[in-house]
Backbone as numpy.savetxt, mean C-alpha at the origin, in Angstrom:
# Nx Ny Nz CAx CAy CAz Cx Cy Cz
21.00 6.72 3.92 19.93 7.46 3.32 18.61 7.03 3.96
17.74 7.97 4.21 16.44 7.70 4.83 15.40 7.43 3.75
14.54 6.45 4.03 13.40 6.13 3.16 12.20 5.86 4.05
11.04 5.92 3.45 9.80 5.72 4.18 9.07 4.50 3.64
8.65 3.63 4.56 7.90 2.44 4.17 6.44 2.62 4.56
5.57 2.56 3.55 4.13 2.57 3.79 3.70 1.11 3.85
3.18 0.72 4.98 2.79 -0.68 5.20 1.47 -0.70 5.94
0.49 -1.35 5.33 -0.87 -1.38 5.87 -1.35 0.07 6.03
-1.57 0.55 7.24 -2.04 1.92 7.46 -1.03 2.75 8.25
0.25 2.43 8.11 1.26 3.19 8.84 2.45 3.51 7.95
3.19 4.51 8.36 4.40 4.92 7.64 5.53 4.99 8.66
6.64 4.34 8.34 7.81 4.37 9.22 9.03 4.79 8.41
9.92 5.48 9.08 11.17 5.93 8.47 12.28 4.96 8.85
13.11 4.58 7.86 14.22 3.66 8.08 15.48 4.17 7.39
16.60 3.73 7.91 17.89 3.99 7.29 18.16 2.88 6.28
18.38 3.28 5.04 18.61 2.33 3.96 20.10 2.13 3.77
20.52 0.87 3.72 21.92 0.50 3.56 22.26 0.32 2.09
21.35 -0.34 1.36 21.58 -0.65 -0.05 20.24 -0.65 -0.78
20.29 -0.22 -2.04 19.06 -0.16 -2.82 19.36 -0.59 -4.25
18.52 -1.48 -4.78 18.60 -1.86 -6.19 17.29 -1.45 -6.84
17.13 -1.83 -8.08 15.91 -1.46 -8.80 14.66 -2.05 -8.15
14.79 -3.27 -7.61 13.61 -3.96 -7.08 13.65 -4.25 -5.59
14.81 -4.12 -4.97 14.93 -4.46 -3.54 15.58 -3.33 -2.76
15.38 -3.43 -1.46 15.96 -2.46 -0.55 16.49 -3.20 0.68
17.64 -2.79 1.19 18.20 -3.35 2.42 18.23 -2.20 3.42
17.63 -2.43 4.58 17.49 -1.37 5.58 17.78 -1.90 6.97
17.96 -0.98 7.91 18.16 -1.33 9.31 16.80 -1.25 9.99
16.33 -2.39 10.53 15.01 -2.40 11.16 15.06 -1.83 12.57
13.91 -1.84 13.25 13.84 -1.25 14.59 14.64 -2.03 15.62
15.08 -3.25 15.28 15.92 -4.05 16.19 17.40 -3.97 15.82
17.73 -3.01 14.95 19.11 -2.74 14.52 19.69 -3.86 13.67
18.82 -4.58 12.97 19.27 -5.66 12.08 19.02 -5.28 10.63
19.89 -5.77 9.75 19.69 -5.55 8.33 18.58 -6.46 7.82
17.68 -5.89 7.04 16.58 -6.64 6.44 16.51 -6.31 4.96
16.06 -7.27 4.19 15.90 -7.09 2.75 14.42 -7.26 2.40
13.91 -6.33 1.59 12.51 -6.40 1.16 12.40 -5.95 -0.29
11.33 -6.39 -0.92 10.99 -5.87 -2.24 10.53 -4.43 -2.05
10.86 -3.57 -3.01 10.44 -2.17 -2.91 8.93 -2.02 -2.98
8.31 -2.87 -3.79 6.86 -2.81 -3.94 6.29 -4.22 -3.78
5.32 -4.34 -2.88 4.62 -5.60 -2.66 3.15 -5.28 -2.38
2.33 -6.29 -2.26 0.91 -6.06 -1.99 0.68 -5.34 -0.67
1.50 -5.59 0.31 1.27 -5.07 1.66 2.13 -3.86 2.01
3.13 -3.53 1.20 4.00 -2.40 1.54 4.68 -1.83 0.31
5.20 -0.60 0.46 5.89 0.08 -0.62 6.85 1.10 -0.01
8.02 1.27 -0.63 9.04 2.19 -0.14 9.00 3.50 -0.92
9.27 4.63 -0.20 9.16 5.95 -0.81 10.29 6.86 -0.34
10.59 7.86 -1.16 11.66 8.81 -0.84 11.25 9.86 0.17
9.95 10.14 0.27 9.48 11.14 1.23 8.23 10.65 1.93
7.95 11.24 3.07 6.76 10.87 3.82 5.51 11.26 3.03
5.57 12.39 2.34 4.44 12.84 1.53 4.11 11.82 0.42
5.14 11.29 -0.22 4.92 10.26 -1.25 4.26 9.02 -0.65
4.69 8.64 0.55 4.13 7.47 1.22 2.66 7.71 1.59
2.36 8.90 2.06 0.97 9.24 2.40 0.10 9.18 1.15
0.59 9.77 0.07 -0.18 9.76 -1.19 -0.40 8.33 -1.69
0.59 7.47 -1.53 0.45 6.06 -1.91 -0.68 5.41 -1.13
-0.70 5.61 0.20 -1.74 5.00 1.03 -3.12 5.55 0.67
-3.19 6.84 0.38 -4.47 7.44 0.00 -4.96 6.84 -1.31
-4.08 6.72 -2.30 -4.46 6.12 -3.58 -4.93 4.67 -3.40
-4.23 3.94 -2.54 -4.59 2.55 -2.29 -5.98 2.44 -1.65
-6.25 3.30 -0.68 -7.56 3.28 -0.02 -8.66 3.75 -0.99
-8.36 4.72 -1.85 -9.35 5.17 -2.82 -9.68 4.05 -3.80
-8.68 3.27 -4.18 -8.93 2.13 -5.07 -9.84 1.10 -4.37
-9.64 0.88 -3.08 -10.50 -0.03 -2.33 -11.94 0.50 -2.31
-12.10 1.80 -2.09 -13.44 2.40 -2.08 -14.10 2.23 -3.44
-13.35 2.47 -4.51 -13.90 2.32 -5.86 -14.36 0.89 -6.12
-13.58 -0.08 -5.68 -13.96 -1.49 -5.84 -15.24 -1.81 -5.06
-15.33 -1.30 -3.85 -16.52 -1.55 -3.04 -17.76 -0.89 -3.64
-17.59 0.33 -4.15 -18.72 1.02 -4.78 -19.20 0.24 -6.01
-18.26 -0.28 -6.79 -18.63 -1.08 -7.96 -19.36 -2.34 -7.52
-18.94 -2.93 -6.43 -19.60 -4.13 -5.90 -21.02 -3.81 -5.45
-21.21 -2.67 -4.81 -22.55 -2.25 -4.37 -23.47 -2.08 -5.58
-22.99 -1.45 -6.62 -23.79 -1.27 -7.84 -24.19 -2.63 -8.40
-23.26 -3.55 -8.46 -23.55 -4.90 -8.97 -24.63 -5.59 -8.14
-24.49 -5.51 -6.82 -25.45 -6.16 -5.93 -26.84 -5.54 -6.08
-26.90 -4.22 -6.21 -28.19 -3.55 -6.41 -28.84 -4.01 -7.71
-28.05 -4.16 -8.75 -28.58 -4.65 -10.02 -29.11 -6.07 -9.88
-28.40 -6.89 -9.14 -28.86 -8.26 -8.88 -30.17 -8.25 -8.10
-30.28 -7.37 -7.12 -31.50 -7.26 -6.34 -32.66 -6.84 -7.23
-32.44 -5.90 -8.12 -33.50 -5.47 -9.04 -33.97 -6.60 -9.92
-33.06 -7.46 -10.34 -33.44 -8.64 -11.14 -34.33 -9.57 -10.32
-34.01 -9.72 -9.04 -34.80 -10.57 -8.15 -36.20 -9.99 -7.98
-36.29 -8.66 -7.80 -37.60 -8.02 -7.62 -38.49 -8.24 -8.85
-37.89 -8.35 -10.01 -38.65 -8.51 -11.26 -39.09 -9.95 -11.51
-38.66 -10.87 -10.69 -39.07 -12.29 -10.86 -40.55 -12.48 -10.64
C-alpha cells in the first residue's frame, strides 16, 4: 500500500509494509525496511498527497500565527519603553 510522508517541506511516496495505530513500517529509498512513528514533530504519514500538502500548509500557517503573535507582543513591549 502506498502512503505519503510529509517531512519538513517535502512530500515523498513510500510503499508501506505494515501499519499499526501509532507506527508504520515502509521500504525506504535504499530498499530497506524502516519503522517510524506515524506522527512526530518533524514528519507525518498520510493516505494521499493532498492530505500531506494540507498538513504542511496547516503547519506553516500555525508558524505564521505564532510569529504574528510574537510581533504583537514585541510591539507592546516597545510601546511600554516609549512611555518610560
